[in-house]
Each structure stands twice: as C-alpha cells, then as structure tokens.
C-alpha positions as CSV (number, residue, x, y, z in Angstrom):
1,M,-75.0,38.0,-31.6
2,R,-73.2,36.7,-34.6
3,R,-70.9,39.7,-34.5
4,I,-70.1,39.0,-30.8
5,M,-69.4,35.4,-31.6
6,R,-67.0,36.4,-34.4
7,V,-65.2,38.8,-32.1
8,M,-64.9,36.1,-29.4
9,L,-63.6,33.5,-32.0
10,C,-61.0,35.9,-33.3
11,A,-59.9,36.6,-29.7
12,L,-59.6,32.9,-29.0
13,L,-57.6,32.4,-32.2
14,F,-55.2,35.2,-31.3
15,I,-54.7,33.8,-27.8
16,G,-54.0,30.4,-29.2
17,I,-51.4,31.8,-31.6
18,V,-49.7,33.7,-28.8
19,M,-49.6,30.7,-26.6
20,S,-48.3,28.5,-29.4
21,V,-45.5,30.9,-30.3
22,G,-44.6,31.3,-26.6
23,A,-44.4,27.5,-26.1
24,A,-42.3,27.0,-29.2
25,G,-40.2,30.1,-28.7
26,E,-39.5,29.8,-25.0
27,Q,-36.2,28.2,-25.6
28,E,-35.4,29.9,-28.8
29,E,-34.4,33.2,-27.1
30,G,-30.9,31.7,-26.5
31,N,-29.1,28.6,-27.5
32,V,-31.1,25.5,-28.1
33,K,-30.4,23.2,-25.2
34,I,-30.1,19.5,-25.9
35,G,-30.0,17.1,-22.9
36,A,-27.7,14.1,-23.2
37,L,-27.7,11.3,-20.7
38,A,-24.9,8.8,-20.4
39,P,-23.0,7.0,-17.7
40,M,-20.1,9.3,-17.1
41,T,-18.9,7.6,-13.9
42,G,-18.9,4.0,-12.7
43,G,-18.3,0.8,-14.5
44,K,-20.0,1.8,-17.8
45,A,-18.3,5.3,-17.9
46,L,-16.0,4.5,-20.8
47,L,-18.9,3.6,-23.1
48,G,-20.9,6.7,-22.0
49,Q,-17.9,9.1,-22.4
50,R,-17.3,7.9,-25.9
51,L,-20.9,8.2,-26.8
52,V,-20.9,11.8,-25.7
53,Q,-17.8,12.5,-27.8
54,G,-20.0,11.6,-30.8
55,F,-22.8,13.9,-29.6
56,E,-20.2,16.7,-29.2
57,I,-18.9,16.4,-32.8
58,A,-22.5,16.5,-34.2
59,V,-23.1,19.7,-32.2
60,D,-19.8,21.2,-33.5
61,M,-20.7,20.4,-37.1
62,I,-24.2,22.0,-36.8
63,N,-22.9,25.1,-35.0
64,E,-19.9,25.7,-37.3
65,A,-22.3,25.6,-40.2
66,G,-24.5,28.3,-38.7
67,G,-26.8,26.4,-36.3
68,V,-30.3,25.2,-36.8
69,W,-33.3,27.0,-38.3
70,Q,-31.3,29.1,-40.7
71,A,-34.2,28.7,-43.2
72,N,-36.4,31.0,-41.1
73,G,-33.6,33.5,-40.4
74,E,-32.8,32.4,-36.8
75,G,-29.6,30.4,-37.0
76,K,-29.7,29.2,-33.4
77,M,-26.7,27.5,-31.8
78,L,-27.0,24.1,-30.1
79,E,-25.9,23.7,-26.5
80,L,-25.3,20.2,-25.1
81,V,-26.2,19.7,-21.4
82,V,-24.9,16.3,-20.1
83,G,-26.2,14.4,-17.2
84,D,-24.5,11.4,-15.5
85,A,-26.8,8.4,-15.9
86,C,-24.5,5.9,-14.1
87,D,-27.5,3.8,-13.0
88,V,-31.3,3.7,-13.3
89,Q,-32.0,5.9,-10.3
90,A,-29.4,8.5,-11.4
91,A,-30.8,8.4,-15.0
92,M,-34.3,9.2,-13.7
93,S,-33.1,12.0,-11.4
94,E,-30.9,13.5,-14.1
95,A,-33.7,13.4,-16.7
96,E,-35.9,15.3,-14.3
97,R,-33.2,17.8,-13.6
98,L,-32.5,18.4,-17.3
99,I,-36.2,19.0,-17.9
100,Q,-37.2,21.0,-14.9
101,Q,-34.0,22.9,-14.1
102,E,-32.1,23.1,-17.5
103,K,-35.4,23.4,-19.4
104,V,-34.4,21.1,-22.2
105,K,-37.1,20.0,-24.6
106,V,-35.1,17.1,-26.0
107,I,-33.0,14.4,-24.4
108,I,-30.7,12.1,-26.4
109,D,-30.2,8.7,-24.9
110,G,-26.7,7.6,-23.9
111,H,-26.3,3.9,-23.3
112,L,-28.0,1.3,-21.1
113,S,-31.4,-0.1,-22.1
114,S,-32.5,-0.2,-18.5
115,N,-31.9,3.6,-18.3
116,A,-33.8,4.1,-21.5
117,M,-36.9,2.4,-20.1
118,V,-37.2,4.9,-17.2
119,V,-35.9,8.0,-18.9
120,S,-38.3,7.6,-21.8
121,K,-41.2,7.4,-19.3
122,V,-40.0,10.6,-17.6
123,C,-39.9,12.3,-21.0
124,E,-43.3,11.0,-22.0
125,Q,-44.8,12.4,-18.7
126,N,-43.2,15.8,-19.3
127,D,-43.9,16.1,-23.0
128,T,-40.2,16.0,-23.8
129,I,-38.8,14.4,-27.0
130,Y,-36.6,11.4,-26.3
131,I,-34.1,10.1,-28.9
132,A,-32.8,6.6,-28.3
133,T,-29.4,6.1,-30.0
134,V,-28.1,3.1,-28.0
135,G,-30.8,1.4,-25.8
136,I,-31.8,-1.7,-27.8
137,M,-34.3,-3.6,-25.6
138,D,-37.3,-4.4,-27.7
139,P,-39.8,-3.2,-25.1
140,I,-38.5,0.3,-25.2
141,T,-40.6,1.0,-28.3
142,E,-43.5,-1.3,-27.4
143,R,-45.3,1.0,-24.9
144,G,-47.0,3.4,-27.3
145,Y,-45.0,6.4,-26.2
146,Q,-45.5,9.4,-28.6
147,N,-42.3,11.3,-27.7
148,L,-39.9,8.4,-28.1
149,F,-38.0,7.8,-31.3
150,R,-35.3,5.1,-31.6
151,V,-32.7,5.3,-34.3
152,T,-30.7,2.2,-33.4
153,V,-31.1,-1.6,-33.9
154,L,-33.4,-3.8,-31.8
155,A,-32.0,-6.3,-29.4
156,S,-33.9,-9.0,-31.3
157,T,-32.2,-7.9,-34.5
158,F,-28.7,-8.1,-32.9
159,A,-29.5,-11.7,-31.8
160,K,-31.3,-12.9,-35.0
161,D,-28.6,-11.5,-37.3
162,S,-25.8,-12.9,-35.2
163,V,-27.4,-16.4,-35.3
164,R,-28.1,-16.0,-39.0
165,F,-24.4,-15.2,-39.6
166,V,-23.6,-18.4,-37.7
167,E,-26.0,-20.5,-39.8
168,E,-25.2,-18.9,-43.2
169,C,-21.5,-18.0,-43.0
170,V,-19.8,-19.7,-40.0
171,S,-21.1,-23.1,-41.0
172,E,-19.6,-22.8,-44.4
173,K,-16.2,-21.5,-43.1
174,I,-15.8,-24.3,-40.6
175,G,-17.1,-26.9,-43.0
176,M,-20.2,-28.1,-41.2
177,D,-23.8,-28.6,-42.1
178,P,-25.9,-26.2,-39.9
179,K,-28.0,-29.1,-38.6
180,N,-24.9,-30.7,-37.1
181,M,-23.7,-27.5,-35.4
182,R,-23.7,-27.1,-31.6
183,V,-24.3,-23.6,-30.4
184,A,-23.9,-22.1,-26.9
185,V,-25.4,-18.8,-25.8
186,I,-24.1,-16.8,-22.8
187,H,-24.8,-13.3,-21.6
188,E,-24.4,-10.9,-18.7
189,D,-27.7,-10.3,-16.9
190,S,-28.5,-6.6,-17.4
191,G,-31.4,-5.5,-19.5
192,F,-29.1,-5.3,-22.6
193,G,-27.6,-8.8,-22.1
194,S,-30.8,-10.5,-21.1
195,S,-32.7,-9.1,-24.1
196,V,-30.1,-10.1,-26.6
197,G,-29.3,-13.4,-25.0
198,A,-32.9,-14.5,-24.8
199,A,-33.5,-13.5,-28.4
200,A,-30.3,-15.4,-29.5
201,K,-31.5,-18.5,-27.6
202,K,-34.8,-18.4,-29.4
203,A,-33.2,-17.8,-32.8
204,V,-30.9,-20.8,-32.3
205,E,-33.9,-23.0,-31.2
206,E,-35.8,-21.9,-34.3
207,S,-32.8,-22.8,-36.6
208,P,-31.6,-26.2,-37.8
209,M,-28.7,-25.9,-35.2
210,E,-28.7,-27.4,-31.8
211,L,-28.6,-25.2,-28.6
212,V,-26.3,-27.2,-26.3
213,Y,-25.9,-24.5,-23.5
214,Y,-27.6,-21.3,-22.3
215,Q,-26.4,-19.4,-19.3
216,S,-26.5,-15.9,-17.9
217,Y,-24.3,-14.4,-15.2
218,T,-23.6,-11.1,-13.4
219,S,-21.3,-8.7,-15.3
220,G,-19.5,-7.7,-12.1
221,T,-18.3,-11.2,-11.4
222,N,-14.7,-11.8,-10.7
223,D,-14.7,-15.5,-11.6
224,L,-16.2,-17.3,-14.7
225,T,-14.4,-20.6,-14.1
226,S,-17.6,-22.6,-13.6
227,L,-19.2,-21.2,-16.7
228,I,-16.1,-22.0,-18.8
229,M,-15.8,-25.5,-17.5
230,Q,-19.4,-26.1,-18.4
231,L,-18.7,-24.8,-21.9
232,K,-15.8,-27.2,-22.2
233,D,-18.0,-30.0,-21.2
234,K,-20.7,-29.1,-23.8
235,R,-18.1,-28.7,-26.7
236,P,-19.9,-26.1,-28.8
237,D,-18.9,-25.3,-32.3
238,V,-19.9,-21.7,-31.8
239,V,-20.4,-19.4,-28.7
240,V,-22.7,-16.5,-29.1
241,A,-21.9,-14.0,-26.3
242,T,-23.2,-10.7,-25.0
243,Q,-20.7,-9.2,-22.6
244,Y,-19.5,-5.9,-21.1
245,P,-15.8,-4.9,-20.8
246,H,-15.1,-6.4,-17.3
247,D,-16.7,-9.8,-17.8
248,G,-15.8,-10.1,-21.4
249,L,-12.0,-9.6,-20.8
250,L,-12.2,-11.8,-17.7
251,F,-13.9,-14.5,-19.8
252,W,-11.2,-14.5,-22.4
253,E,-8.3,-14.5,-19.9
254,Q,-9.8,-17.5,-18.0
255,A,-10.8,-19.3,-21.2
256,E,-7.1,-19.3,-22.2
257,S,-5.9,-20.4,-18.7
258,L,-8.5,-23.2,-18.7
259,G,-7.8,-24.3,-22.3
260,F,-11.3,-23.6,-23.7
261,N,-11.1,-23.6,-27.5
262,V,-14.0,-23.0,-29.8
263,P,-14.1,-22.8,-33.7
264,A,-16.1,-19.5,-33.7
265,F,-16.8,-16.9,-31.0
266,V,-19.5,-14.3,-32.0
267,G,-20.1,-11.3,-29.8
268,T,-23.3,-9.2,-30.0
269,G,-22.1,-5.7,-29.4
270,A,-20.5,-4.0,-26.3
271,I,-16.9,-5.2,-25.5
272,H,-16.4,-7.2,-28.7
273,S,-16.9,-4.1,-30.8
274,M,-14.7,-1.8,-28.7
275,P,-11.0,-1.0,-29.2
276,D,-10.6,-2.0,-25.6
277,W,-11.1,-5.6,-26.7
278,I,-7.9,-5.8,-28.7
279,E,-6.1,-3.5,-26.3
280,G,-7.0,-5.8,-23.4
281,T,-6.4,-9.1,-25.2
282,G,-3.6,-8.2,-27.6
283,S,-3.2,-10.5,-30.5
284,K,-5.1,-13.2,-28.6
285,G,-8.3,-11.2,-29.2
286,N,-8.0,-11.6,-33.0
287,F,-10.5,-13.7,-34.9
288,V,-13.4,-12.9,-32.5
289,C,-16.5,-11.7,-34.4
290,G,-18.8,-9.0,-33.2
291,Y,-22.2,-7.8,-34.4
292,E,-22.5,-4.0,-34.2
293,L,-23.9,-1.0,-36.0
294,G,-21.7,-0.5,-39.0
295,F,-19.0,2.1,-39.5
296,I,-19.0,1.5,-43.3
297,T,-15.9,2.1,-45.4
298,P,-16.6,5.6,-47.0
299,D,-16.3,4.3,-50.6
300,N,-19.1,1.8,-50.0
301,L,-21.5,4.6,-49.1
302,S,-23.4,7.1,-51.2
303,A,-21.7,10.4,-52.0
304,K,-23.6,12.0,-49.1
305,G,-22.7,9.3,-46.7
306,K,-19.1,9.2,-47.8
307,A,-18.6,13.0,-47.3
308,L,-20.2,12.8,-43.8
309,S,-18.1,9.8,-42.8
310,L,-14.8,11.4,-43.9
311,E,-15.6,14.7,-42.1
312,F,-16.6,12.8,-38.9
313,R,-13.4,10.8,-39.0
314,E,-11.2,13.9,-39.5
315,R,-13.0,15.8,-36.7
316,Y,-12.8,12.9,-34.3
317,D,-9.1,12.5,-34.8
318,K,-8.5,16.2,-34.5
319,K,-10.6,16.6,-31.3
320,F,-10.0,13.3,-29.4
321,G,-7.2,11.6,-31.3
322,G,-7.2,8.3,-33.2
323,F,-9.9,6.3,-35.0
324,P,-13.5,6.8,-33.8
325,P,-14.7,3.9,-31.5
326,T,-18.1,2.3,-32.2
327,M,-19.8,4.2,-29.4
328,S,-18.7,7.6,-30.8
329,V,-19.9,6.5,-34.2
330,I,-23.3,5.6,-32.8
331,G,-23.6,8.8,-30.8
332,F,-22.6,11.0,-33.7
333,Q,-24.9,9.6,-36.3
334,G,-27.9,9.4,-33.9
335,A,-27.5,13.0,-32.8
336,Y,-26.7,14.3,-36.3
337,T,-29.8,12.6,-37.8
338,F,-32.0,14.2,-35.1
339,F,-30.4,17.6,-35.6
340,T,-30.7,17.6,-39.4
341,E,-33.8,15.6,-40.1
342,M,-36.1,16.5,-37.1
343,L,-35.0,19.5,-35.1
344,D,-33.9,21.7,-38.0
345,K,-36.9,20.9,-40.1
346,A,-39.4,21.3,-37.2
347,G,-38.2,24.9,-36.8
348,A,-38.8,24.7,-33.0
349,T,-38.4,22.5,-29.9
350,D,-42.1,22.2,-29.6
351,S,-42.8,18.4,-29.2
352,A,-45.8,18.5,-31.6
353,A,-43.6,20.1,-34.3
354,L,-40.8,17.6,-33.7
355,R,-43.2,14.6,-33.9
356,E,-44.6,16.0,-37.1
357,A,-41.1,16.3,-38.5
358,A,-40.3,12.7,-37.5
359,T,-43.1,11.4,-39.7
360,K,-41.3,12.9,-42.7
361,V,-37.8,11.5,-42.0
362,D,-36.8,9.3,-45.0
363,V,-33.1,8.7,-45.1
364,P,-32.0,6.1,-47.6
365,A,-29.4,3.4,-46.9
366,G,-25.9,4.6,-47.7
367,D,-26.6,8.2,-46.6
368,T,-25.5,7.5,-43.0
369,I,-22.0,6.6,-41.7
370,Y,-23.4,3.3,-40.4
371,G,-24.9,2.3,-43.7
372,F,-28.6,1.8,-42.8
373,G,-31.2,4.5,-43.5
374,V,-33.8,6.0,-41.2
375,K,-37.6,5.8,-41.3
376,F,-39.6,5.7,-38.2
377,N,-42.5,3.2,-37.8
378,P,-45.7,5.3,-37.5
379,E,-46.9,3.2,-34.5
380,T,-43.8,2.2,-32.5
381,H,-41.4,5.0,-33.6
382,Q,-38.7,2.4,-34.1
383,N,-36.4,3.0,-37.1
384,D,-37.5,0.2,-39.4
385,R,-34.4,0.5,-41.5
386,A,-31.9,-0.1,-38.7
387,V,-29.6,-3.1,-39.1
388,G,-26.1,-4.0,-38.1
389,V,-23.2,-5.8,-39.6
390,M,-20.8,-8.5,-38.5
391,Y,-17.2,-7.6,-37.9
392,Q,-14.1,-9.7,-37.1
393,W,-10.9,-8.7,-35.4
394,L,-8.2,-9.3,-38.0
395,D,-4.6,-8.2,-37.3
396,G,-5.9,-5.9,-34.6
397,E,-8.4,-4.2,-36.9
398,F,-12.2,-4.4,-36.5
399,T,-13.1,-5.4,-40.1
400,I,-16.6,-5.8,-41.6
401,V,-17.0,-9.4,-42.9
402,W,-20.8,-9.7,-43.4
403,P,-23.1,-9.1,-45.2
404,E,-21.3,-9.1,-48.5
405,D,-22.6,-5.7,-49.7
406,W,-20.8,-3.9,-46.8
407,A,-17.9,-6.4,-46.3
408,D,-14.3,-5.3,-46.5
409,A,-12.9,-8.9,-46.1
410,D,-13.9,-12.5,-45.8
411,P,-14.1,-13.9,-42.3
412,I,-11.2,-16.2,-41.2
413,L,-12.6,-19.3,-39.5
414,P,-12.2,-21.6,-37.6
415,M,-10.3,-19.6,-35.0
416,P,-6.8,-20.9,-34.2
417,T,-6.4,-22.7,-30.8
418,W,-4.6,-21.0,-27.9
419,D,-1.5,-23.0,-28.7
420,E,-1.6,-21.8,-32.3
421,R,-1.9,-18.1,-31.4
C-alpha cells in the first residue's frame, strides 16, 4: 500500500510540474506579448499616443539588449500589442480581446483612471497581471486585487503636494501668511479630475488657508465664462486646477478675455504639464505651475538613473523627434521598470511568478528618470515611493521648481497680469 501511495504521489508531482511548465511556457514559444491599453482615438488620443511612444522605447531597449530571460538562456523578444481604450466600454472590450484573442498575460495601463478601474477588474478575473502607469484614482489600489500593481503617484498625493507647495512656497513668494491666503479649487469631472479635485479641496480645508471657491465642470464644455466670473468675484490668491487639454486651453483664453488675474495658478497634471500648454498659449502660458511626475535633470540622479535618462532622451529624439513629453516619460519608466524588475526576474509570464517578483522590487530614489524609487506595498500593491514634483513654465520651458532637492530653478511669483505679459 505504501509503495502504491508513493507511486501515485510521484505521478501527481510529475503532472503538476508538466502543468506548471505548460502554463508558464505557453507564451514563451514565440515573442512575449505585452498588452498596452491607451486612448488612441478621440479627445484623449494625444495623451494616449504619447504614452505608447514611451512603451515602445522601453520595448526597443529591452529587445536590442537581447530580450528578457537571458539568464536562463532564452532571450525572448517583447512584442507590444496595443488596444484603443478611447472610453470605458472600449477599454473593457479591448482588455478582453487582448487576453482572450491575443493571449497576453500582462496589460500595461495607458491613461484614464476610469479605464483603469474596469480593466484592472477584467485582468483580476482572468488572472492577468495589470501594471498601472498613469491611472491615479486612489480606489484603483483599494480593492484588494492581487494582479494589480501601480507604479505611479496617487491622486491624493497630487492634490496634497500641490496644496503643500502653495502653503510652503507660494505663500513666501507672494509675501503672504498662509492663514490669510484665499484658495480656489476647480476641476473637470472625470474620475481623474474629481479624485484630484476632491482631495485638493480637503487638503486646503485642513490647512491654515481659506477655501473660497470649489467647482467642477464637464471637460467637453465650450464655455467657462460663468466659472471665471465667479472666480473673479471670489478674488483668490491661488487657483488649484485639474484640467484636460480642451478645457484647460479654453479656460486660459477666456480668463484673458474676461480679465481674470490671479497671483498663482497651480495645475495638477494633464494639460499644465504638456508641451501643448505652451504651444496653445504661447508666452501667455508662462508662469503657470504644474505638479507632475518628475523628469529629473540627469545630473541630479544616481549614476544608473542618469545613464537611463540620457539614453531615453536620445532614443526619443531619434525615433519621434524633439524632447520627450511627460506622458512618454511616464510610459517609458513604468514599462521599463516592469520589464526589468518584474518580468525579467520572474523568468515567465505566469502570474504567480510575476507576483512573487513584485514582492522583491526595491528600486531606490534616483535610479529612475522620474526620480522616485519603486517598492510595492504588500497589501495594496501601490508604489509607496511614488511622488511628484512641481514645475513652472519659465521662458517656454517646463522647469522643476520644488522640492529643492530636485529643483532646477526658483519659482517666479506672483504671476504678471495679462496687461504685463
């Protein structure tokens, strides 16, 4: 009887090994397919396309260096499979297509927090790893999903740090005591805008400063006159705004025509951190501040981070032309971190192996092109080291001005009035 049991146990172990190798090796027969979801058409297409540019450069770097899994003699090439997530329904459908038809075992997030909420659910249900590089809504990593890992900054961090910048830095520059400062918070009403805006409102209310105005609006609007007139009536010293390209540029144009001046205008990502801001506003877009993931000056990084940053800049200019926009920076570093710190070290696309590799990720600050390091919280899988920086548009250049450790210049405030520009 004991001999029979031993034989049965050995047989079961052999079957288990074969099944495990088959599951992990199913995709390894050819290129390793990586799904990428981003809005490639529609109103958010520009952001999505630039994000995918960053993904592409990360793939190029890995493949030109011999691919992943060279340590075990495989050297598999990466293949990026892009899906058009132009809205929530499309994001869900494309996620299902990538998993069921393209047979991807990993999907990298490409913009829109509302998309991230539904795609991460699809991935969890299909035992597919989901890497969030842009979606910043706090609830994304508050649902206990095992296959979700977020590299980027939380919406609440965007808001809290922007308000902290106002309290600590703007107040000094405009010569006011924080307890006398009047702050307005405005935001478009998508999941991104609502998350950041609500957190900014709370942060102001918990500070010594006074919240004098809080308002949301639809990003597709063609008229923000009423909003601007209400701001003029409230006379804030600072406006903290979360805006997309269409509404952000419209707001600035109408603010000028209506003569709305404010000593400091602080954006929290999106349009205020994009080259499109200065292209759309010209010199009149100078002096606006914007909180965003950092693209730190190479000399301020570690030797590893500096080399990575210089190579990325050179590759971007060669492949797409010009200086890398923020979304491409975010896409590149998020994908590159996953490829090098999780996928390559896992040795397979098996979700269990990738989850195990994620527990060992320990990238120190300075080793990434956006400055902050990477270490996933064991419970939420949020990158606990993720933090942004404050930029300001100075002479048409998006320049880091805060915090001091990463800064390339001092902020220039108060902003000149429209008549002075």
